FISE-970705 format. One record per atom (N, C-alpha, C): x, y, z; chain; atom name. Coordinates in nm, 2 decimals. Layout:
<recs>
+--------+--------+--------+--------+-------+
|     c1 |     c2 |     c3 | chaine | atome |
+--------+--------+--------+--------+-------+
|      X |      Y |      Z |      A |    CA |
...
+--------+--------+--------+--------+-------+
</recs>
This chain:
<recs>
+--------+--------+--------+--------+-------+
|     c1 |     c2 |     c3 | chaine | atome |
+--------+--------+--------+--------+-------+
|   0.11 |  -0.14 |   0.00 |      A |     N |
|  -0.03 |   0.01 |   0.02 |      A |    CA |
|   0.07 |   0.13 |  -0.02 |      A |     C |
|   0.01 |   0.22 |  -0.02 |      A |     N |
|   0.10 |   0.37 |  -0.07 |      A |    CA |
|   0.06 |   0.46 |   0.02 |      A |     C |
|   0.12 |   0.57 |   0.06 |      A |     N |
|   0.09 |   0.66 |   0.12 |      A |    CA |
|   0.06 |   0.80 |   0.05 |      A |     C |
|  -0.07 |   0.79 |   0.08 |      A |     N |
|  -0.13 |   0.95 |  -0.03 |      A |    CA |
|  -0.12 |   1.03 |   0.02 |      A |     C |
|  -0.13 |   1.15 |  -0.01 |      A |     N |
|  -0.14 |   1.28 |   0.01 |      A |    CA |
|  -0.17 |   1.39 |  -0.09 |      A |     C |
|  -0.30 |   1.49 |  -0.09 |      A |     N |
|  -0.32 |   1.54 |  -0.13 |      A |    CA |
|  -0.32 |   1.73 |  -0.13 |      A |     C |
|  -0.33 |   1.77 |  -0.25 |      A |     N |
|  -0.30 |   1.88 |  -0.30 |      A |    CA |
|  -0.47 |   1.95 |  -0.28 |      A |     C |
|  -0.38 |   2.10 |  -0.18 |      A |     N |
|  -0.50 |   2.19 |  -0.16 |      A |    CA |
|  -0.66 |   2.16 |  -0.24 |      A |     C |
|  -0.67 |   2.15 |  -0.38 |      A |     N |
|  -0.77 |   2.13 |  -0.42 |      A |    CA |
|  -0.85 |   2.00 |  -0.39 |      A |     C |
|  -0.79 |   1.88 |  -0.37 |      A |     N |
|  -0.81 |   1.74 |  -0.36 |      A |    CA |
|  -0.87 |   1.78 |  -0.16 |      A |     C |
|  -0.79 |   1.82 |  -0.10 |      A |     N |
|  -0.82 |   1.88 |   0.07 |      A |    CA |
|  -0.97 |   1.95 |   0.02 |      A |     C |
|  -0.99 |   2.03 |  -0.04 |      A |     N |
|  -1.12 |   2.11 |  -0.01 |      A |    CA |
|  -1.24 |   2.02 |  -0.08 |      A |     C |
|  -1.19 |   1.96 |  -0.18 |      A |     N |
|  -1.32 |   1.85 |  -0.26 |      A |    CA |
|  -1.37 |   1.75 |  -0.12 |      A |     C |
|  -1.26 |   1.69 |  -0.12 |      A |     N |
|  -1.32 |   1.60 |   0.03 |      A |    CA |
|  -1.33 |   1.65 |   0.15 |      A |     C |
|  -1.35 |   1.76 |   0.17 |      A |     N |
|  -1.38 |   1.90 |   0.33 |      A |    CA |
|  -1.54 |   1.88 |   0.29 |      A |     C |
|  -1.58 |   1.91 |   0.14 |      A |     N |
|  -1.71 |   1.94 |   0.14 |      A |    CA |
|  -1.79 |   1.80 |   0.21 |      A |     C |
|  -1.77 |   1.69 |   0.20 |      A |     N |
|  -1.79 |   1.52 |   0.25 |      A |    CA |
|  -1.81 |   1.54 |   0.39 |      A |     C |
|  -1.93 |   1.50 |   0.44 |      A |     N |
|  -1.93 |   1.42 |   0.57 |      A |    CA |
|  -1.79 |   1.35 |   0.59 |      A |     C |
|  -1.76 |   1.29 |   0.74 |      A |     N |
|  -1.65 |   1.18 |   0.73 |      A |    CA |
|  -1.69 |   1.09 |   0.71 |      A |     C |
|  -1.81 |   1.06 |   0.69 |      A |     N |
|  -1.81 |   0.89 |   0.67 |      A |    CA |
|  -1.81 |   0.87 |   0.46 |      A |     C |
|  -1.88 |   0.99 |   0.44 |      A |     N |
|  -1.83 |   0.99 |   0.31 |      A |    CA |
|  -1.70 |   0.98 |   0.25 |      A |     C |
|  -1.60 |   1.06 |   0.32 |      A |     N |
|  -1.46 |   1.10 |   0.31 |      A |    CA |
|  -1.39 |   0.97 |   0.27 |      A |     C |
|  -1.45 |   0.86 |   0.40 |      A |     N |
|  -1.35 |   0.73 |   0.39 |      A |    CA |
|  -1.41 |   0.68 |   0.29 |      A |     C |
|  -1.54 |   0.64 |   0.28 |      A |     N |
|  -1.62 |   0.57 |   0.14 |      A |    CA |
|  -1.50 |   0.63 |  -0.03 |      A |     C |
|  -1.51 |   0.74 |  -0.03 |      A |     N |
|  -1.45 |   0.81 |  -0.13 |      A |    CA |
|  -1.28 |   0.76 |  -0.13 |      A |     C |
|  -1.20 |   0.79 |  -0.06 |      A |     N |
|  -1.06 |   0.75 |  -0.01 |      A |    CA |
|  -1.05 |   0.59 |   0.01 |      A |     C |
|  -1.11 |   0.48 |  -0.03 |      A |     N |
|  -1.06 |   0.39 |   0.00 |      A |    CA |
|  -1.06 |   0.30 |  -0.11 |      A |     C |
|  -1.06 |   0.37 |  -0.20 |      A |     N |
|  -1.01 |   0.28 |  -0.31 |      A |    CA |
|  -0.85 |   0.33 |  -0.34 |      A |     C |
|  -0.84 |   0.47 |  -0.34 |      A |     N |
|  -0.69 |   0.50 |  -0.39 |      A |    CA |
|  -0.57 |   0.44 |  -0.24 |      A |     C |
|  -0.66 |   0.41 |  -0.13 |      A |     N |
|  -0.60 |   0.36 |   0.00 |      A |    CA |
|  -0.54 |   0.25 |  -0.04 |      A |     C |
|  -0.64 |   0.21 |  -0.12 |      A |     N |
|  -0.62 |   0.05 |  -0.09 |      A |    CA |
|  -0.54 |  -0.03 |  -0.23 |      A |     C |
|  -0.47 |   0.12 |  -0.33 |      A |     N |
|  -0.38 |   0.09 |  -0.45 |      A |    CA |
|  -0.27 |  -0.02 |  -0.43 |      A |     C |
|  -0.24 |  -0.10 |  -0.47 |      A |     N |
|  -0.11 |  -0.17 |  -0.46 |      A |    CA |
|  -0.02 |  -0.11 |  -0.63 |      A |     C |
|   0.13 |  -0.22 |  -0.57 |      A |     N |
|   0.22 |  -0.16 |  -0.69 |      A |    CA |
|   0.17 |  -0.23 |  -0.83 |      A |     C |
|   0.12 |  -0.34 |  -0.77 |      A |     N |
|   0.12 |  -0.40 |  -0.92 |      A |    CA |
|  -0.06 |  -0.36 |  -1.03 |      A |     C |
|  -0.13 |  -0.26 |  -0.90 |      A |     N |
|  -0.22 |  -0.19 |  -0.94 |      A |    CA |
|  -0.17 |  -0.13 |  -1.04 |      A |     C |
|  -0.09 |  -0.03 |  -1.02 |      A |     N |
|  -0.01 |   0.07 |  -1.11 |      A |    CA |
|   0.05 |  -0.03 |  -1.24 |      A |     C |
|   0.13 |  -0.09 |  -1.21 |      A |     N |
|   0.17 |  -0.12 |  -1.31 |      A |    CA |
|   0.15 |  -0.20 |  -1.43 |      A |     C |
|  -0.02 |  -0.24 |  -1.41 |      A |     N |
|  -0.08 |  -0.30 |  -1.54 |      A |    CA |
|  -0.23 |  -0.18 |  -1.46 |      A |     C |
|  -0.29 |  -0.11 |  -1.52 |      A |     N |
|  -0.38 |  -0.04 |  -1.48 |      A |    CA |
|  -0.54 |  -0.10 |  -1.58 |      A |     C |
|  -0.59 |  -0.17 |  -1.50 |      A |     N |
|  -0.72 |  -0.16 |  -1.49 |      A |    CA |
|  -0.84 |  -0.07 |  -1.49 |      A |     C |
|  -0.99 |  -0.07 |  -1.60 |      A |     N |
|  -1.10 |  -0.01 |  -1.50 |      A |    CA |
|  -1.13 |  -0.07 |  -1.37 |      A |     C |
|  -1.14 |   0.04 |  -1.28 |      A |     N |
|  -1.15 |   0.15 |  -1.28 |      A |    CA |
|  -1.00 |   0.29 |  -1.27 |      A |     C |
|  -0.89 |   0.16 |  -1.33 |      A |     N |
|  -0.82 |   0.31 |  -1.34 |      A |    CA |
|  -0.77 |   0.30 |  -1.43 |      A |     C |
|  -0.65 |   0.42 |  -1.48 |      A |     N |
|  -0.61 |   0.44 |  -1.63 |      A |    CA |
|  -0.50 |   0.52 |  -1.60 |      A |     C |
|  -0.42 |   0.52 |  -1.68 |      A |     N |
|  -0.27 |   0.57 |  -1.66 |      A |    CA |
|  -0.28 |   0.68 |  -1.83 |      A |     C |
|  -0.24 |   0.79 |  -1.80 |      A |     N |
|  -0.19 |   0.87 |  -1.91 |      A |    CA |
|  -0.02 |   0.92 |  -1.90 |      A |     C |
|   0.00 |   1.05 |  -2.01 |      A |     N |
|   0.10 |   1.13 |  -1.97 |      A |    CA |
|   0.04 |   1.22 |  -1.99 |      A |     C |
|   0.14 |   1.35 |  -1.95 |      A |     N |
|   0.09 |   1.46 |  -1.96 |      A |    CA |
|   0.26 |   1.52 |  -1.97 |      A |     C |
|   0.29 |   1.54 |  -2.12 |      A |     N |
|   0.40 |   1.58 |  -2.08 |      A |    CA |
|   0.56 |   1.49 |  -2.04 |      A |     C |
|   0.62 |   1.54 |  -1.95 |      A |     N |
|   0.73 |   1.43 |  -1.92 |      A |    CA |
|   0.64 |   1.38 |  -1.81 |      A |     C |
|   0.56 |   1.40 |  -1.74 |      A |     N |
|   0.47 |   1.30 |  -1.63 |      A |    CA |
|   0.37 |   1.26 |  -1.65 |      A |     C |
|   0.36 |   1.11 |  -1.54 |      A |     N |
|   0.25 |   0.96 |  -1.57 |      A |    CA |
|   0.18 |   1.04 |  -1.45 |      A |     C |
|   0.07 |   1.05 |  -1.54 |      A |     N |
|  -0.05 |   1.05 |  -1.41 |      A |    CA |
|  -0.14 |   0.92 |  -1.41 |      A |     C |
|  -0.21 |   0.96 |  -1.33 |      A |     N |
|  -0.38 |   0.79 |  -1.29 |      A |    CA |
|  -0.47 |   0.87 |  -1.27 |      A |     C |
|  -0.59 |   0.82 |  -1.30 |      A |     N |
|  -0.71 |   0.85 |  -1.35 |      A |    CA |
|  -0.74 |   0.74 |  -1.28 |      A |     C |
|  -0.85 |   0.73 |  -1.15 |      A |     N |
|  -0.93 |   0.63 |  -1.02 |      A |    CA |
|  -1.06 |   0.72 |  -1.06 |      A |     C |
|  -1.14 |   0.60 |  -1.08 |      A |     N |
|  -1.25 |   0.62 |  -1.08 |      A |    CA |
|  -1.32 |   0.59 |  -0.90 |      A |     C |
|  -1.39 |   0.62 |  -0.83 |      A |     N |
|  -1.41 |   0.62 |  -0.67 |      A |    CA |
|  -1.57 |   0.67 |  -0.69 |      A |     C |
|  -1.68 |   0.58 |  -0.71 |      A |     N |
|  -1.80 |   0.65 |  -0.67 |      A |    CA |
|  -1.83 |   0.74 |  -0.78 |      A |     C |
|  -1.89 |   0.83 |  -0.73 |      A |     N |
|  -1.93 |   0.97 |  -0.80 |      A |    CA |
|  -1.77 |   1.08 |  -0.83 |      A |     C |
|  -1.65 |   1.04 |  -0.77 |      A |     N |
|  -1.57 |   1.09 |  -0.76 |      A |    CA |
|  -1.46 |   1.04 |  -0.89 |      A |     C |
|  -1.37 |   1.14 |  -0.94 |      A |     N |
|  -1.22 |   1.06 |  -0.98 |      A |    CA |
|  -1.14 |   1.14 |  -0.94 |      A |     C |
|  -1.03 |   1.08 |  -0.93 |      A |     N |
|  -0.90 |   1.10 |  -0.88 |      A |    CA |
|  -0.83 |   1.10 |  -1.00 |      A |     C |
|  -0.73 |   1.23 |  -0.97 |      A |     N |
|  -0.61 |   1.25 |  -1.12 |      A |    CA |
|  -0.46 |   1.20 |  -1.03 |      A |     C |
|  -0.37 |   1.16 |  -0.96 |      A |     N |
|  -0.26 |   1.16 |  -0.97 |      A |    CA |
|  -0.16 |   1.12 |  -1.00 |      A |     C |
|  -0.06 |   1.10 |  -0.90 |      A |     N |
|   0.06 |   1.05 |  -0.93 |      A |    CA |
|   0.17 |   0.98 |  -0.83 |      A |     C |
|   0.23 |   0.87 |  -0.90 |      A |     N |
|   0.29 |   0.77 |  -0.78 |      A |    CA |
|   0.42 |   0.85 |  -0.78 |      A |     C |
|   0.42 |   0.86 |  -0.68 |      A |     N |
|   0.61 |   0.90 |  -0.60 |      A |    CA |
|   0.66 |   0.82 |  -0.54 |      A |     C |
|   0.73 |   0.74 |  -0.58 |      A |     N |
|   0.86 |   0.63 |  -0.48 |      A |    CA |
|   0.72 |   0.57 |  -0.40 |      A |     C |
|   0.73 |   0.53 |  -0.31 |      A |     N |
|   0.60 |   0.51 |  -0.23 |      A |    CA |
|   0.52 |   0.55 |  -0.19 |      A |     C |
|   0.47 |   0.68 |  -0.23 |      A |     N |
|   0.35 |   0.75 |  -0.20 |      A |    CA |
|   0.27 |   0.80 |  -0.35 |      A |     C |
|   0.20 |   0.81 |  -0.33 |      A |     N |
|   0.07 |   0.88 |  -0.42 |      A |    CA |
|   0.02 |   1.00 |  -0.39 |      A |     C |
|   0.03 |   1.13 |  -0.48 |      A |     N |
|   0.02 |   1.21 |  -0.50 |      A |    CA |
|  -0.14 |   1.28 |  -0.55 |      A |     C |
|  -0.25 |   1.32 |  -0.50 |      A |     N |
|  -0.32 |   1.34 |  -0.53 |      A |    CA |
|  -0.33 |   1.46 |  -0.59 |      A |     C |
|  -0.34 |   1.50 |  -0.75 |      A |     N |
|  -0.31 |   1.64 |  -0.77 |      A |    CA |
|  -0.49 |   1.70 |  -0.73 |      A |     C |
|  -0.63 |   1.60 |  -0.79 |      A |     N |
|  -0.72 |   1.68 |  -0.84 |      A |    CA |
|  -0.81 |   1.54 |  -0.81 |      A |     C |
|  -0.95 |   1.59 |  -0.77 |      A |     N |
|  -1.10 |   1.49 |  -0.68 |      A |    CA |
|  -1.14 |   1.63 |  -0.83 |      A |     C |
|  -1.21 |   1.56 |  -0.86 |      A |     N |
|  -1.32 |   1.60 |  -0.96 |      A |    CA |
|  -1.46 |   1.52 |  -0.93 |      A |     C |
|  -1.57 |   1.63 |  -0.92 |      A |     N |
|  -1.71 |   1.49 |  -0.93 |      A |    CA |
|  -1.75 |   1.47 |  -1.09 |      A |     C |
|  -1.78 |   1.38 |  -1.12 |      A |     N |
|  -1.81 |   1.30 |  -1.22 |      A |    CA |
|  -1.94 |   1.44 |  -1.29 |      A |     C |
|  -1.99 |   1.49 |  -1.20 |      A |     N |
|  -2.05 |   1.57 |  -1.32 |      A |    CA |
|  -1.97 |   1.67 |  -1.35 |      A |     C |
|  -1.94 |   1.74 |  -1.26 |      A |     N |
|  -1.83 |   1.82 |  -1.29 |      A |    CA |
|  -1.74 |   1.80 |  -1.42 |      A |     C |
|  -1.71 |   1.71 |  -1.50 |      A |     N |
|  -1.63 |   1.67 |  -1.56 |      A |    CA |
|  -1.71 |   1.65 |  -1.70 |      A |     C |
|  -1.83 |   1.57 |  -1.66 |      A |     N |
|  -1.90 |   1.58 |  -1.79 |      A |    CA |
|  -1.94 |   1.70 |  -1.82 |      A |     C |
|  -2.00 |   1.80 |  -1.74 |      A |     N |
|  -2.06 |   1.94 |  -1.78 |      A |    CA |
|  -1.92 |   2.01 |  -1.86 |      A |     C |
|  -1.77 |   1.98 |  -1.80 |      A |     N |
|  -1.65 |   2.03 |  -1.88 |      A |    CA |
|  -1.66 |   2.03 |  -2.01 |      A |     C |
|  -1.72 |   1.89 |  -2.01 |      A |     N |
|  -1.72 |   1.82 |  -2.17 |      A |    CA |
|  -1.80 |   1.87 |  -2.27 |      A |     C |
|  -1.91 |   1.88 |  -2.21 |      A |     N |
|  -2.05 |   1.91 |  -2.31 |      A |    CA |
|  -2.01 |   2.09 |  -2.32 |      A |     C |
|  -1.97 |   2.19 |  -2.21 |      A |     N |
|  -1.97 |   2.30 |  -2.28 |      A |    CA |
|  -1.87 |   2.31 |  -2.37 |      A |     C |
|  -1.79 |   2.22 |  -2.35 |      A |     N |
|  -1.61 |   2.27 |  -2.47 |      A |    CA |
|  -1.64 |   2.17 |  -2.58 |      A |     C |
|  -1.74 |   2.12 |  -2.59 |      A |     N |
|  -1.73 |   2.00 |  -2.66 |      A |    CA |
|  -1.65 |   1.90 |  -2.74 |      A |     C |
|  -1.57 |   1.87 |  -2.60 |      A |     N |
|  -1.45 |   1.81 |  -2.61 |      A |    CA |
|  -1.47 |   1.63 |  -2.64 |      A |     C |
|  -1.37 |   1.58 |  -2.68 |      A |     N |
|  -1.40 |   1.43 |  -2.70 |      A |    CA |
|  -1.45 |   1.39 |  -2.59 |      A |     C |
|  -1.53 |   1.23 |  -2.60 |      A |     N |
|  -1.58 |   1.18 |  -2.49 |      A |    CA |
|  -1.52 |   1.12 |  -2.43 |      A |     C |
|  -1.42 |   1.06 |  -2.45 |      A |     N |
|  -1.31 |   0.98 |  -2.43 |      A |    CA |
|  -1.17 |   1.02 |  -2.30 |      A |     C |
|  -1.17 |   1.01 |  -2.16 |      A |     N |
|  -1.08 |   1.11 |  -2.05 |      A |    CA |
|  -0.98 |   1.08 |  -2.10 |      A |     C |
|  -0.93 |   0.99 |  -2.13 |      A |     N |
|  -0.80 |   0.96 |  -2.21 |      A |    CA |
|  -0.75 |   1.06 |  -2.30 |      A |     C |
|  -0.83 |   1.08 |  -2.40 |      A |     N |
|  -0.83 |   1.15 |  -2.52 |      A |    CA |
|  -0.83 |   1.28 |  -2.45 |      A |     C |
|  -0.92 |   1.33 |  -2.37 |      A |     N |
|  -0.95 |   1.46 |  -2.33 |      A |    CA |
|  -0.80 |   1.51 |  -2.25 |      A |     C |
|  -0.73 |   1.39 |  -2.16 |      A |     N |
|  -0.63 |   1.46 |  -2.13 |      A |    CA |
|  -0.52 |   1.44 |  -2.19 |      A |     C |
|  -0.49 |   1.35 |  -2.28 |      A |     N |
|  -0.37 |   1.39 |  -2.34 |      A |    CA |
|  -0.36 |   1.48 |  -2.47 |      A |     C |
|  -0.49 |   1.50 |  -2.54 |      A |     N |
|  -0.49 |   1.60 |  -2.63 |      A |    CA |
|  -0.50 |   1.76 |  -2.56 |      A |     C |
|  -0.60 |   1.74 |  -2.50 |      A |     N |
|  -0.64 |   1.92 |  -2.50 |      A |    CA |
|  -0.54 |   1.98 |  -2.44 |      A |     C |
|  -0.52 |   2.06 |  -2.43 |      A |     N |
|  -0.45 |   2.17 |  -2.29 |      A |    CA |
|  -0.53 |   2.25 |  -2.20 |      A |     C |
|  -0.71 |   2.28 |  -2.29 |      A |     N |
|  -0.81 |   2.36 |  -2.24 |      A |    CA |
|  -0.87 |   2.26 |  -2.09 |      A |     C |
|  -0.83 |   2.13 |  -2.10 |      A |     N |
|  -0.88 |   2.02 |  -1.99 |      A |    CA |
|  -0.78 |   2.04 |  -1.88 |      A |     C |
|  -0.61 |   2.08 |  -1.88 |      A |     N |
|  -0.52 |   2.09 |  -1.77 |      A |    CA |
|  -0.57 |   2.26 |  -1.75 |      A |     C |
|  -0.54 |   2.38 |  -1.81 |      A |     N |
|  -0.60 |   2.43 |  -1.80 |      A |    CA |
|  -0.76 |   2.46 |  -1.65 |      A |     C |
|  -0.80 |   2.40 |  -1.73 |      A |     N |
|  -0.91 |   2.44 |  -1.59 |      A |    CA |
|  -0.92 |   2.34 |  -1.52 |      A |     C |
|  -0.79 |   2.25 |  -1.51 |      A |     N |
|  -0.77 |   2.17 |  -1.38 |      A |    CA |
|  -0.70 |   2.26 |  -1.26 |      A |     C |
|  -0.56 |   2.35 |  -1.37 |      A |     N |
|  -0.50 |   2.43 |  -1.26 |      A |    CA |
|  -0.58 |   2.52 |  -1.25 |      A |     C |
|  -0.68 |   2.57 |  -1.28 |      A |     N |
|  -0.77 |   2.69 |  -1.26 |      A |    CA |
|  -0.85 |   2.65 |  -1.12 |      A |     C |
|  -0.85 |   2.50 |  -1.07 |      A |     N |
|  -0.91 |   2.50 |  -0.97 |      A |    CA |
|  -0.86 |   2.51 |  -0.80 |      A |     C |
|  -0.72 |   2.55 |  -0.82 |      A |     N |
|  -0.67 |   2.51 |  -0.77 |      A |    CA |
|  -0.59 |   2.68 |  -0.71 |      A |     C |
|  -0.68 |   2.75 |  -0.75 |      A |     N |
|  -0.64 |   2.89 |  -0.76 |      A |    CA |
|  -0.74 |   2.98 |  -0.63 |      A |     C |
+--------+--------+--------+--------+-------+
</recs>
């Protein structure tokens, strides 16, 4: 198992939930093992942004976007699934999340705006 850390945006999203819901949401990422990251299968996916490797984990109504850093996982973003869908519809971007993150810088600008 990995030690999991969260960005400010991810913590704000978690803090909106009650304690029981927080535990349910973070359980899937807390139980990831190195073998899971080596060969990701749904609900886990892997993609690259520039020189960095990111993972996407679906956990209930939320999507975790994170990086593996040695013995830890750093969650950069937690997005409610409806927020992502709304973003896709507003910008008429491809439906595939992997295509979205790999080919469209607008997605990353949107995510980075969440941390401000």
